[in-house]
NUDREN-516304 format. One line per 2 residues: number of its first residue (from 1); their letters; for each residue x, y, z of C-alpha. Coordinates in pm, whole numbers, plus 32768, in hexadecimal, padded with zeros to 4 digits. Layout:
% residues N
NUM> a> X/Y/Z | ...
END
This chain:
% residues 198
1> mk> 783E/8542/81CB | 77BF/84DE/8322
3> ld> 7879/83FA/8411 | 7772/82E3/840D
5> ey> 7774/82DE/8292 | 78EF/82C8/8289
7> rk> 78F8/81B4/838F | 77F8/80E5/82CE
9> gl> 78CA/810F/8193 | 79F7/8082/824D
11> en> 7935/7F42/8298 | 7950/7EE4/8126
13> ep> 7AC3/7F3A/8112 | 7B85/7DF4/80DD
15> fq> 7CB7/7E7E/8191 | 7C05/7F14/82BD
17> aa> 7CD2/7E30/83A1 | 7DF2/7F23/8362
19> lp> 7D32/802E/8421 | 7CFE/8048/8598
21> hy> 7BAB/7FCD/8611 | 7A95/80CA/8640
23> me> 7A19/80FF/87A1 | 790C/81DF/8833
25> vd> 7973/828B/8976 | 78ED/83A5/8A4D
27> dv> 7A31/8467/8A7C | 7BA4/8465/8A2C
29> nd> 7CD6/8508/8AC7 | 7E50/84E9/8AA3
31> wg> 7E55/83AD/8B71 | 7D32/82E1/8AF0
33> lq> 7BC0/82AE/8AAF | 7A87/82CA/8B80
35> kg> 7944/8207/8B5D | 7832/81DB/8C5E
37> ge> 78F0/82B4/8D59 | 7A2B/81DB/8D54
39> wf> 7B7D/8233/8CC1 | 7C48/8128/8C14
41> tm> 7D43/80EB/8AFE | 7D0E/800C/89D0
43> pn> 7E08/7FD9/88B5 | 7DC9/8013/8743
45> rw> 7C7F/80CF/8758 | 7BF4/8209/86B7
47> gv> 7ABE/82D7/86E2 | 7A26/8430/86F4
49> vh> 79A9/84E3/8828 | 78CA/8615/881A
51> kd> 796A/86ED/8925 | 7949/8860/897F
53> gn> 7889/889E/883B | 799E/8806/8763
55> yl> 79E1/86B3/86C8 | 7B14/8604/8754
57> ff> 7BAD/84E3/868F | 7C91/83F7/8752
59> it> 7D6F/82CD/870B | 7E08/81F6/881D
61> dd> 7F5C/8155/87F9 | 7F78/7FE9/8790
63> dg> 8099/7F83/8875 | 7FBD/7ECF/8971
65> ig> 7F8E/7FF4/8A60 | 7E91/80BC/899A
67> ri> 7ED9/821E/8A05 | 7E75/833A/891F
69> wh> 7F7D/837F/8819 | 7EC0/8468/8731
71> te> 7D9C/8557/8746 | 7D0E/8651/8651
73> er> 7BFE/874F/869B | 7B11/87F1/85A3
75> ed> 79E4/88D7/85C1 | 7910/881A/84C3
77> ed> 78DA/86AA/847D | 7915/86BA/8304
79> sl> 7A6C/8756/8330 | 7ACF/8652/8432
81> ve> 7A55/852F/835D | 7B1F/85B8/8239
83> yi> 7C52/85BF/831B | 7C15/845A/8393
85> kd> 7BDF/83E1/822E | 7D26/847C/81B8
87> rf> 7DE1/83DF/82DC | 7D44/8285/82B5
89> di> 7D6A/8286/8139 | 7EE3/8285/816F
91> kl> 7ECB/8152/8251 | 7DE1/80A0/8160
93> aa> 7EC2/80E9/8035 | 7FEC/805B/80F3
95> ar> 7F24/7F21/814B | 7EBA/7EF2/7FDF
97> ar> 8021/7F1D/7F68 | 809C/7E23/806B
99> ae> 7F92/7D26/8003 | 7FEA/7D54/7E93
101> rd> 815C/7D23/7EE0 | 810B/7BE9/7FA8
103> qm> 8042/7B5F/7E82 | 8160/7BB3/7D97
105> cq> 8256/7AFD/7E7B | 8178/79C7/7E79
107> fl> 815E/79DA/7CFE | 82DA/79F2/7CD9
109> qc> 830B/78CC/7DC4 | 8200/77EB/7D2B
111> ty> 8237/783E/7BBB | 83AD/787B/7BAC
113> gy> 842B/77BC/7CDB | 84BC/78EF/7D87
115> pp> 8526/78BA/7EF1 | 845E/799B/7FDD
117> kq> 856F/7A9F/8011 | 85B7/7ABC/7E9D
119> ae> 8441/7AE3/7E59 | 842C/7BF8/7F5E
121> rt> 855A/7CAD/7ED0 | 84CF/7C96/7D6E
123> aa> 8374/7D11/7DD1 | 8418/7E2E/7E94
125> rf> 84E2/7E8E/7D5E | 83A6/7E8F/7C89
127> sk> 82E4/7F5D/7D88 | 83E9/806F/7D79
129> ye> 8350/80D4/7C29 | 81D7/80E2/7C15
131> di> 81C8/80AE/7A9B | 82A7/7F78/7AA4
133> fe> 81F3/7EEA/7BD5 | 80A3/7F22/7B2C
135> ef> 8113/7E7E/79E9 | 81A7/7D4C/7A94
137> rn> 806F/7D30/7B6E | 7F9B/7D37/7A31
139> fq> 8076/7C25/799F | 804B/7B5F/7AE2
141> hc> 7ECE/7B71/7AC7 | 7E8F/7B7B/794E
143> hv> 7FD0/7AED/78B6 | 7FEF/7C24/77E0
145> ma> 8135/7CE7/77E9 | 8090/7E3C/77DE
147> qk> 7FD6/7F1F/78C9 | 7E5B/7F0A/78E2
149> qg> 7E2F/802C/77F1 | 7F09/7F77/76F1
151> nr> 8041/804F/76F6 | 8191/7FB1/7745
153> vt> 82AD/8031/781D | 83CF/8084/7735
155> eq> 8535/80C5/779F | 8647/811B/76A4
157> gy> 8564/8098/7590 | 8520/7F48/7639
159> ta> 83E1/7EB9/76CC | 83DE/7D8D/77B5
161> qq> 8334/7CC1/76A6 | 8451/7D0D/75B2
163> lv> 8554/7CB0/76B7 | 84AB/7B60/76F5
165> kt> 84B2/7B11/757F | 8607/7B9A/751D
167> cq> 86CB/7B46/7657 | 861D/7A00/76BB
169> lt> 85CF/7A8B/7813 | 84BE/7A27/7903
171> ep> 83B4/7B30/7933 | 8433/7B9C/7A8C
173> da> 8596/7BB6/7A06 | 851A/7C8A/78E4
175> yl> 8477/7D7F/79D6 | 85B0/7D86/7AAE
177> ll> 8676/7DDA/7974 | 857D/7EF1/7926
179> ir> 85C9/7F7F/7A7D | 8740/7F6D/7A35
181> lr> 8707/8019/78E7 | 8654/812C/79A6
183> ee> 874B/814E/7AC3 | 8895/8102/7A13
185> pe> 8851/8126/789E | 89BB/8132/782A
187> aa> 8A2B/7FFE/78EC | 88F3/7F37/7890
189> lk> 890E/7F8E/771E | 8A7F/7F32/7724
191> el> 8A2C/7DD9/77B2 | 891D/7DA5/76AB
193> ka> 8A13/7E06/759B | 8B21/7D1B/7625
195> kg> 8A27/7BFD/7612 | 89D2/7C60/74AE
197> me> 8871/7CC0/750E | 8870/7E32/74C1
END
C-alpha cells in the first residue's frame, strides 16, 4: 500500500481525530521540522520525509512544544506504510473503545439512572471482558441479551437473560453477576443459593 492511498483511507475513518494531524515537510531532525528553509516545532503532527534514499516516518509530541518524539526509517514505502498502519490501528482501536464506553455510560445513566461515576465503573467492569462487553453493547443497541452471532455468555450454567428472569435483576446487574460468577464462582454461587436462586 502506498502512503497517499493510506492517507486517503484515513479521511473516511470516523475516529481519525485520535491520530496526530498529517503534515508535509521538507526535512526532520531530533529537534523539529523544516519547511521552506525554516525550522520549527508543531505539536501533534505526523508525516513522512524521503531522506537519503529512505522513507522516514515522524510523529511530534502533543504537549504543546511539538518536538520529535518518534521516528522510524524504512527502505521502501510499502514497509513503512505497514508500520504506520499497525501503529495507528492501536490508537484508533483505543479511540473506538473509549467512544463505545462513553456511549455505554450514557445508556446506563439515561436508562437506569446511574450516577456518572457508577456508570463509568460499570462500563469499565464490562470492558474487562470482551465477550461480556460485546453482549451488553448488543443489548444496548438491539435490546437482545445475546451477542450479534446469537450465542450467549454463560457462566456456571447461567446467562444474563436467565439471571434477569430468575433473580429479578436489572440487565446491568445481571451482567455484573455474570462477571462475579466468572471471577469468584464459589462465592457468587453461594450467594445465589442463600437467596434460593440456585
